[in-house]
N, C-alpha and C positions, 0 to 999 in steps of 0.2 A: 639665904633666900627666905623671905617671910611667907606666911601661910597664904596671903593674898596672891603672891606671885605664883605659887604652886597651882592655884585654881585658874589662873589665866590660860587661855588657849595658846597653842603653839603658833607662832607667827614666823617661823623660819622660811616659809614659802612667801612669794610676793603677794601682797594684799591690794585689792582695788582701793584707790583714793578718789574721793569725790571732792574736787576743788571748787569752793565757792567763796566769793568775797564776803566779809562781814559775818561769817558763820563759824562758831566754835562749839565743838562737842566735848562735854566734860564727862568724866566717870560719874556714875551714880545718877546721871540725868537721861531723860528721854528726848529725842529729837524727831519731830514729824517732818517728812520730806514729800514733796510733790515732784515726781520724776516724769518729765515730758519730752526731753530731747532724745532723739533716736539712739545716740551713742550710750546714753545712761540707762535707757530702757534695756539695751543689750547687756549692760553691766548688771542690772538687777536680775535679768533672766539667767545669767551665768551664776550669780550668787545663789539664786533659788535652787539650782541644781545640786548644791552642796548639802551635806547633812546639817540639820538645824544648828548644832553647836558651831559649825564651821562657816556659817553665813556671816562673814566678817566684812566690814566696810569701814574705812577710815575717812573722817571728814578733815580735809585739808583746807586751811584758810589761805585763799589765793591773795597774794600781796601785789601792790601796784608796781613794784620794781624789785629786782633781785638785790640781795645783800648777803652778809655773812650768816644770816639766820634763815635763809631760804634754800630750796633745792628745786632743780628742774626749770622748765620753761613751758608755759607761764610759771613764774616762781610761786612756790608753796612754802608756807612757814614750816620749819623743819620738825616742830613738835606737833603731833596730831592727836585728836581724840579718836581712839579705835573703839568701834562699837559692834554689836551683834544685831542683825536684823531680826527683830522679835515678832514683827507683824507686817503683812503686806497685802494689798488688794490691787488686782489688775482691773482697770476700768475698761469698758467696751471698746474705747478708741485706742487702747494700748498703753495709756498712761498708768503709772503706779502711784499708790499712796503707801508710804513705808514708814515704819517706826523703828528708829535705832535706839538701842540701849547702850549707853556709854560703859565700857568695861575698864579702860585704863588709858594712860598716856603712853605714846610710842614716839620714838625718834626715827625719822626717815634716814635711811642709809644710802640708798641709791635708787634711781628710777630704772626700770627695765624696759627693753623693747619686747612687746608681747604680741604684736600683730593684731591687736584689738583696737577698737575705736576709743577706748577709755584708758586711763593711766593706772599703772600698778607700780608699787615701790616695795623694795626690801626694807624692813624696819626692825626695830628692837624695842622691847618694853623699857619704859623709864620707871624704875622702882622708887617709890616715895619713901621719905624718912619722916619719923615722928618721935616725939619725946616718949620715953618708955614709962614715965610716971603717969599712971592713970588719973590721979587727982588733977594734974595739970590739964589733961585733955578734957576731963569732965567740967572743970571750972570754965575753961575757954569755950566749950560748947554751950554752956548755959549763958555766958555773956554774949556770945555771938547770936544765939537764938533770940535773946531778949532784945538786942539792938536791931536785928533784922525785922522783928515783928513790930517794934516801935516805929521803924522807918516807913512801914507800909501805909499807904492810903487805903481808901475803900477798895473793895474787890480783891481778887487774888485769893479766893477762899481755898482753892485746892493747894495753892502754894503755902498758905498759912498752915494748913493741916499737915502738909508734907514736912515742913521744918519743925513743927511742934512735935511730931512723932519721931523725928530723927535724933538719935543720941550719939552716933559715931561722928567724931569731929571731922575726919576726912570727908565723909559723905556729906556732912552738913555744909562745910565750906564750899565744896564743889557744886552742890545744888544751888546755894545762894549765888555763887559766881555765874552759874548757867542761866538762871531764871530771872535774876534782877537785870534791869535795863542798863547795865554798865556799858562803857564803850568797848569796841573791839580790841583796842590797844590794852585796856585793863584786863580783858578776858585772856588775851594771849600771854600776858605776864603771869596770870594765874595758871594757865595751862602748862607753861614752861617751867614752873617752879615745883620741884618734887618735894619740897619741904612743907609739910602740913602746917607747922607753926608759922612759917613765913607767909603762906597763903592766908592763914587766919588773920595775922596782923595786918596784912594788906587790905582785906575786906573790912575789918573793924575800922581802920583809919578812913577808908572811903565812906563807910556808912556814917561815921561820926562827922566827917566833913559835910556830908549832905544834910545832916541834921543840925548843923551849927546854927546859932541864932542869926548869923549874917545871911545864911541861905534859907533856913527854915522851910525847906521844901521836902515834903514826903514823897515816897516813891510809889508809882502806880504799877502794879504787876497784873497782867491778864491771867485769867484762870488757866488758859492753855498757852504753852510756848508758841511763838510765832512759827507759822508754817513756811518752809522755804521751798 
């Protein structure tokens, strides 16, 4: 088990899963959420009762139909981004504004009957793999950073600063995957791949394709991730 795995919280208990179509939470990324349905307000209230380190919530990507890579009904993609609720504000009418910080990838094992209006799953951490040669990681991080910055159009100053300051390849590729306006299918491939080099190659290929002379289209990134 690597050092990162040791730092991850225990998820042997069932964890709430917030299923939304077209939403993917990556490790190293922050996701703002606007919680307004009564069942999910109850979910946030239950999470808030936990100690800060245990305020865990997984974002599950709800799929249009069940297949071999989904679990439950309505079907949820079986790899989820598991995050910690690092900030929340309750509005006067009972709605919540929440910020999730992505901690890691997890695999859904089974859904449980919990007697609550929201869903909970037993899950397990997905441990990522990466080349042990630091020079490979550093070289790829430099290439990926340069390509992402070149692909950007105007705007996205916070994102520019974020990736400029980031030197860890795993964090860098996950942040680019999270904040760039890639398709949901692309993001789910990235979320499901525990191999850092594979994720990096996938992003590099996508960015190069977007910057090809035939397409010649730069990417617009908002300063803030989209609120869901």
